[in-house]
C-alpha positions in Angstrom: 14.3 7.2 -20.6 13.5 5.7 -17.2 10.0 4.4 -16.5 9.0 7.2 -14.1 11.0 10.1 -15.4 9.7 13.4 -14.0 6.9 11.9 -12.0 6.1 13.0 -8.5 4.9 10.3 -6.1 3.6 10.2 -2.6 4.6 7.0 -0.8 2.9 6.0 2.5 3.9 3.1 4.7 7.7 3.3 4.9 8.8 2.2 8.4 12.0 0.3 7.9 14.0 -0.8 4.9 12.2 -4.1 4.9 8.8 -2.4 4.3 7.2 -3.1 1.0 6.8 0.6 0.5 10.5 1.2 1.0 11.3 -1.1 -1.9 8.7 0.8 -4.1 10.2 4.2 -3.1 13.8 3.0 -3.9 12.9 1.6 -7.3 10.7 4.6 -8.1 13.7 6.8 -7.5 15.9 4.6 -9.7 13.3 5.0 -12.4 13.4 8.7 -12.3 10.6 9.7 -9.9 10.8 12.3 -7.1 9.2 10.8 -4.0 7.8 12.1 -0.7 7.2 9.8 2.2 4.7 10.0 5.1 4.8 8.9 8.7 2.8 9.3 11.9 3.1 9.6 15.6 5.9 7.6 17.3 6.7 5.9 14.0 7.5 9.3 12.2 11.0 9.4 13.5 11.5 5.8 12.3 10.3 6.8 8.8 12.7 9.8 8.9 15.6 7.6 9.8 14.8 5.1 7.1 14.4 7.9 4.5 18.1 8.6 4.9 18.8 5.2 3.2 17.2 6.5 0.0 19.1 8.6 -2.6 18.3 11.4 -2.8 16.8 11.6 0.7 13.1 12.4 0.3 11.0 14.7 2.5 8.9 13.0 5.1 5.5 14.5 6.0 3.4 13.7 9.0 0.1 12.0 8.0 -2.5 10.4 10.3 -4.8 8.9 7.7 -7.7 9.1 10.2 -7.3 12.9 10.6 -8.8 15.1 7.9 -6.8 18.1 9.1 -3.6 16.2 8.4 -4.8 15.3 4.9 -5.8 19.0 4.1 -2.4 20.2 5.4 -0.4 17.7 3.3 -2.4 18.5 0.2 -1.5 22.1 0.6 2.1 21.3 1.2 2.4 19.1 -1.9 0.6 21.8 -3.9 3.1 24.4 -2.7 6.2 22.2 -3.2 5.3 20.3 -6.4 2.2 21.9 -7.9 1.0 18.4 -8.9 1.1 14.8 -7.9 1.4 12.0 -10.5 0.8 9.0 -8.3 0.5 7.6 -4.8 1.1 4.3 -3.0 -1.2 3.2 -0.3 0.7 0.9 2.1 -1.2 1.7 5.3 -2.7 -1.0 7.5 -3.3 -1.5 11.2 -5.6 -3.7 13.4 -5.7 -3.9 17.2 -4.3 -7.1 18.6 -7.8 -8.5 19.3 -8.6 -8.4 15.6 -5.8 -11.0 14.9 -5.2 -14.4 16.2 -7.3 -17.5 17.0 -10.5 -15.9 18.3 -12.5 -14.3 15.5 -15.2 -13.1 17.9 -12.8 -11.4 20.4 -12.9 -7.8 19.1 -15.8 -5.5 19.7 -16.9 -2.9 17.1 -14.5 -0.2 18.4 -11.5 -2.4 17.5 -13.0 -3.5 14.2 -13.8 0.1 13.3 -10.1 1.0 13.8 -9.0 -1.8 11.5 -11.4 -0.8 8.8 -10.7 2.9 9.1 -7.0 2.6 9.0 -6.7 -0.3 6.6 -9.5 0.4 4.1 -11.2 3.8 4.4 -7.7 5.4 4.4 -7.5 4.7 0.6 -10.3 7.2 0.2 -8.5 9.6 2.5 -5.3 9.3 0.4 -7.2 10.0 -2.8 -8.7 13.1 -1.2 -5.1 14.3 -0.8 -3.7 13.6 -4.3 -6.6 13.6 -6.7 -7.1 17.4 -6.7 -3.4 17.7 -7.6 -3.5 15.1 -10.4 -5.4 17.0 -13.1 -6.4 14.8 -15.9 -4.5 11.6 -15.2 -2.6 9.8 -12.5 -2.3 6.5 -10.7 -3.2 5.3 -7.2 -1.8 1.9 -6.2 -2.5 0.0 -3.0 -1.2 -3.1 -1.3 -3.5 -5.9 -0.3 -3.4 -9.6 0.9 -5.8 -11.6 -1.2 -9.2 -11.1 0.5 -11.2 -13.4 -1.7 -10.7 -16.2 0.9 -10.4 -16.4 4.6 -7.0 -16.9 6.2 -6.1 -18.4 9.6 -5.4 -15.8 12.2 -5.8 -12.9 9.7 -9.4 -12.5 10.8 -10.7 -8.9 10.9 -7.7 -7.6 8.9 -8.9 -9.9 6.2 -12.3 -8.3 6.4 -10.7 -4.8 6.2 -8.7 -5.9 3.1 -11.9 -7.1 1.5 -13.3 -3.6 2.1 -10.1 -2.1 0.6 -10.5 -4.3 -2.5 -14.1 -3.2 -2.9 -13.2 0.4 -2.4 -10.6 0.1 -5.1 -13.2 -0.9 -7.6 -15.5 2.0 -6.7 -12.6 4.5 -6.9 -11.8 3.2 -10.3 -15.3 3.9 -11.5 -15.4 7.3 -9.9 -12.0 8.5 -11.0 -11.8 6.9 -14.4 -13.5 9.8 -16.3 -10.6 12.0 -15.1 -8.1 9.5 -16.4 -7.0 8.5 -12.9 -6.4 4.8 -12.3 -6.8 2.9 -9.1 -5.3 -0.6 -8.7 -4.1 -3.0 -6.0 -1.1 -5.4 -5.8 -1.9 -8.5 -3.9 1.5 -9.5 -2.5 2.3 -12.9 -1.0 3.6 -13.0 2.6 6.8 -11.0 3.1 8.9 -10.8 6.3 8.1 -7.3 7.3 7.3 -5.6 10.7 3.6 -5.8 9.8 3.8 -9.5 9.1 5.6 -10.2 12.4 2.5 -8.9 14.2 0.3 -11.6 12.7 0.1 -14.7 14.9 1.2 -17.9 13.1 2.9 -16.0 10.3 5.5 -18.7 9.8 2.8 -21.1 8.7 2.0 -18.7 5.8 5.7 -18.7 4.9 6.0 -22.5 4.8 2.7 -23.0 2.9 3.6 -20.4 0.3 7.0 -21.8 -0.3 5.6 -25.3 -0.7 2.7 -24.5 -3.0 3.4 -21.4 -5.1 4.0 -22.6 -8.7 6.9 -20.1 -9.2 8.2 -20.6 -5.7 8.3 -17.9 -3.1 10.9 -16.0 -1.1 9.6 -14.1 1.9 12.7 -12.0 1.9 12.6 -10.8 -1.7 10.0 -8.1 -2.3 11.5 -7.0 -5.7 8.6 -8.4 -7.7 6.1 -6.4 -5.6 8.2 -3.2 -6.1 8.3 -3.8 -9.9 4.5 -4.3 -10.1 3.8 -1.2 -8.1 6.2 0.9 -10.1 4.8 -0.4 -13.4 1.3 0.5 -12.3 2.4 4.0 -11.2 4.0 4.5 -14.7 2.3 5.1 -18.0 2.7 1.5 -19.1 -0.8 0.5 -17.9 -3.0 3.3 -19.3 -6.1 1.2 -19.6 -5.9 -0.9 -16.4 -8.0 0.2 -13.4 -10.1 -1.4 -10.7 -7.7 -4.4 -10.9 -5.8 -6.6 -8.5 -2.5 -7.7 -9.7 -1.2 -10.8 -7.9 2.4 -11.0 -7.0 2.5 -14.2 -5.0 4.3 -16.7 -7.1 1.0 -17.9 -8.5 -0.3 -19.2 -5.1 -3.7 -17.7 -5.7 -4.3 -19.9 -8.7 -3.7 -23.2 -7.0 -6.6 -25.1 -5.6 -6.7 -27.0 -2.3 
């Protein structure tokens, strides 16, 4: 019996086949799950093209996480198609260019608000879609980049990730009585489209490779995929509000 036999999962954040979410979707299928993907705007066509690399090819639904109408429509669609949802992956993040780089004070509130809305509050928006379809039990898993410290150039995206990590704990408290778990996976730096938009990303790569106790390969996201799939399965029934580090142990090493 595969780890996710019969489960129905909503996966956000697939752009290309180097997206962390793509690895999760592919492994989830291999473990017996039926998956649906989401995309938005100009990137929707890219998600649809990438979806064809999965077997079977999943449906792709349009979802702007900042638009309540999109959320309501997708919830109705999933209810009609599946009747229930067993789990969801939150792999959504965006910050305007001014929020990243060398000048922490560059962005105004309008730009910061976009980063927080898309990268943090969207986890609440995702739960609004799937929780009503979960009944008594389910799993929501998100991706973060350790927000317990400040990182060079990550700036307001780091602040948004801190909000995401706090929101995860509050969701765990609110959803726990219904048997629904909320957890995050803190991945080390991976060479994805999102990472390429971060100024100075190569410095992260070099530092991680040098200091992570288990070593680190920025091109190998299999450990992240396995952690997410395990949390989406029934193998962690008493784990919620947690952050699982998949970073080669880097977070545990002092300066």
